[in-house]
C-alpha positions in Angstrom: 30.4 5.8 -131.3 28.8 5.5 -135.0 27.3 8.9 -135.2 29.2 10.6 -138.3 29.4 13.9 -136.4 31.4 12.1 -133.5 34.1 10.7 -136.6 34.7 13.3 -138.1 37.7 15.0 -136.5 40.3 17.9 -137.4 43.7 16.7 -136.7 46.6 18.2 -138.1 50.6 17.2 -137.4 52.9 20.0 -136.9 56.8 19.3 -136.4 59.2 21.2 -134.5 63.0 21.3 -134.4 64.0 21.1 -130.2 67.0 22.6 -129.2 66.6 20.9 -125.9 66.5 17.4 -127.2 68.9 18.1 -130.5 66.0 16.6 -132.8 62.7 17.1 -133.9 59.5 16.5 -132.1 55.9 15.7 -133.8 52.7 17.4 -132.4 49.1 16.2 -133.4 46.5 18.9 -133.1 42.8 18.5 -132.7 41.1 21.3 -133.7 37.2 21.4 -132.2 33.9 21.5 -134.4 33.7 24.7 -135.8 37.1 26.0 -135.3 37.9 29.5 -136.1 41.2 31.4 -135.6 39.3 34.5 -134.3 38.4 32.7 -131.0 40.2 32.0 -128.2 40.0 27.9 -127.1 41.2 26.3 -123.9 44.1 23.6 -124.8 45.0 20.0 -123.5 48.1 19.1 -123.8 48.6 14.5 -123.6 51.8 13.2 -122.9 51.9 9.8 -125.4 50.0 11.9 -128.1 49.9 9.3 -130.7 48.4 6.6 -128.2 45.8 9.6 -126.7 44.1 9.6 -130.3 44.3 6.2 -131.5 44.0 4.1 -128.3 42.1 6.6 -126.1 39.8 8.0 -129.0 40.6 11.6 -127.1 39.4 13.3 -130.6 36.1 11.1 -130.5 35.7 12.0 -127.1 36.3 15.3 -127.5 33.8 16.0 -130.2 30.9 14.0 -128.0 31.4 16.4 -125.2 31.5 19.5 -127.2 28.3 18.7 -129.8 26.4 16.6 -127.1 27.7 17.8 -123.4 27.6 21.3 -124.3 30.9 21.7 -122.9 33.2 24.8 -124.2 35.0 23.6 -127.7 38.7 23.1 -126.9 42.1 22.4 -129.0 44.1 18.9 -128.1 47.8 18.8 -128.3 49.2 15.3 -128.5 53.4 15.2 -127.8 54.2 12.2 -129.6 57.1 10.1 -127.8 59.9 7.5 -129.5 58.6 4.7 -127.1 62.5 3.3 -127.2 63.4 6.6 -125.1 59.9 7.0 -123.5 61.6 5.9 -119.7 64.1 8.5 -120.2 62.3 11.3 -121.2 59.1 10.4 -118.5 60.9 9.4 -115.5 63.1 11.7 -113.3 66.1 9.3 -113.3 66.0 9.2 -117.3 68.8 10.8 -118.9 66.7 13.2 -121.1 64.1 14.0 -118.5 65.2 17.7 -118.0 65.2 18.5 -121.9 61.8 16.7 -122.0 60.5 19.0 -119.6 62.2 22.2 -120.7 61.5 21.1 -124.6 58.0 21.2 -123.5 57.5 24.3 -121.5 60.0 26.4 -123.4 59.6 24.7 -127.5 56.2 23.3 -127.5 54.2 25.4 -125.9 55.4 28.7 -127.4 54.9 27.2 -130.5 51.4 26.2 -130.2 50.7 29.7 -128.8 52.1 31.0 -131.7 50.2 29.4 -134.1 47.1 28.5 -132.8 44.4 30.6 -130.4 45.1 28.5 -127.1 44.1 30.8 -124.2 47.7 31.2 -121.9 46.4 31.6 -118.4 47.4 28.5 -116.6 44.0 28.2 -115.5 42.9 27.0 -119.3 45.7 24.5 -119.8 45.4 20.9 -118.9 48.1 18.3 -118.7 47.2 14.7 -119.4 48.9 11.5 -119.3 48.9 7.8 -118.6 51.7 5.6 -116.7 55.2 7.9 -116.9 53.0 10.4 -118.8 50.9 11.3 -115.7 53.8 11.1 -113.3 55.8 13.4 -115.9 53.0 15.5 -116.3 52.9 16.4 -112.6 56.6 17.1 -112.7 56.2 19.7 -115.7 53.4 21.3 -113.3 56.2 21.2 -110.1 58.9 22.6 -112.4 56.6 25.2 -114.6 53.8 26.4 -111.9 53.5 29.1 -113.8 52.4 27.3 -116.6 50.8 24.4 -115.8 47.9 24.3 -112.5 45.8 21.1 -114.1 46.5 17.8 -114.5 44.7 14.3 -116.0 47.3 11.7 -114.3 45.9 8.0 -115.0 47.4 5.5 -113.3 50.3 7.3 -112.3 53.8 6.1 -112.0 54.7 7.6 -109.0 58.2 5.9 -108.1 60.1 7.0 -105.1 62.3 9.4 -107.1 58.4 10.9 -108.0 57.3 10.7 -104.6 60.9 12.4 -103.2 60.1 15.2 -105.3 56.3 15.7 -104.3 57.8 15.4 -100.8 60.3 18.4 -101.0 57.0 20.7 -101.9 55.5 22.7 -99.0 53.2 24.6 -100.9 50.7 22.6 -103.5 47.5 24.6 -103.0 47.5 26.1 -107.0 47.2 22.4 -108.1 44.2 20.6 -109.4 44.9 17.0 -110.3 42.5 14.2 -111.5 43.5 10.9 -110.5 42.4 7.2 -111.0 44.0 4.1 -110.8 42.5 0.7 -111.5 42.6 -1.8 -108.7 43.9 -4.9 -110.9 47.4 -2.7 -111.6 48.6 -4.5 -108.1 51.6 -5.9 -109.4 52.2 -4.8 -113.1 55.7 -5.2 -114.8 57.8 -2.1 -116.6 61.0 -1.7 -118.1 62.2 -1.0 -114.7 60.7 -3.2 -112.4 57.3 -4.8 -111.1 55.0 -2.2 -109.4 52.0 -2.0 -107.1 50.3 1.4 -108.8 47.4 1.1 -106.4 50.1 1.9 -103.8 52.0 4.1 -105.8 48.9 6.1 -106.3 47.3 6.2 -102.7 50.8 7.3 -101.8 51.4 10.2 -104.1 47.4 11.4 -103.3 48.2 11.8 -99.8 51.3 14.1 -100.5 49.5 16.0 -102.5 46.5 16.5 -100.0 49.2 16.8 -97.5 50.5 20.0 -99.3 47.0 21.4 -100.3 46.4 20.5 -103.5 43.0 19.6 -104.9 42.6 16.2 -105.6 40.0 14.1 -107.4 40.8 10.6 -106.7 39.4 7.3 -107.8 39.8 3.8 -107.9 37.9 1.6 -110.0 37.8 -1.9 -111.6 40.8 -1.9 -114.4 44.0 -3.0 -115.3 47.2 -0.6 -116.7 46.1 -0.3 -120.3 44.4 1.8 -122.8 41.3 -0.6 -122.7 40.7 0.9 -119.1 42.0 4.8 -119.5 40.1 5.6 -122.7 36.7 4.6 -121.0 37.8 6.9 -118.4 38.6 9.9 -120.3 35.6 11.6 -120.9 35.0 11.9 -117.2 38.5 13.1 -116.7 38.0 15.6 -119.3 34.6 16.5 -117.7 35.8 17.3 -114.4 37.6 20.3 -116.1 35.2 21.5 -118.8 31.6 20.5 -117.1 29.4 23.4 -118.6 
């Protein structure tokens, strides 16, 4: 990825004041090549926004897909998180979980839609996340299905509480989810314990499919880290944006 066209990116920072979280939250917004405010664009919302840009290189991948793969230009919104409270916001047992979901859907999305020419149909919004960021993206869609129906979930942290919430659903035929997990993620230590992410994702996939969701599921050699997820991001984006 040394092509200057791919490395030339337009990324702006915004800060919103969240009444739900009682704090400010930083957003990183990628604007595609040829960005024009009179046009309209699909939008990808990423959890762990800083990591998606720095470690996932999502802006460079987006440039490549748009300039070389004839993908329709799209906007990316990276929602940054304080790693010290990440589990509290992303996990359903976290103290800030409900406030974070409300902030995302009721404050961040309206802010973006008020300032940038993003399309407002659920089919034109994609949620993306890794690990707990993947599972909280699912929870956002379950809580706000009128907003979100498409999800990129890389090595989702589908702990007991998350699987229980999914199991309570009866009809997920509206959901379209891209799932991938690394085969070497069978014993990964997190801040809440050691988990077999392969089994967690297999179990979640079964729950989704039993409830009618459209699931694209892959298992590949890979570990629970950005070195694995970065390489899989283009395929994940192409799943939804393929010309």
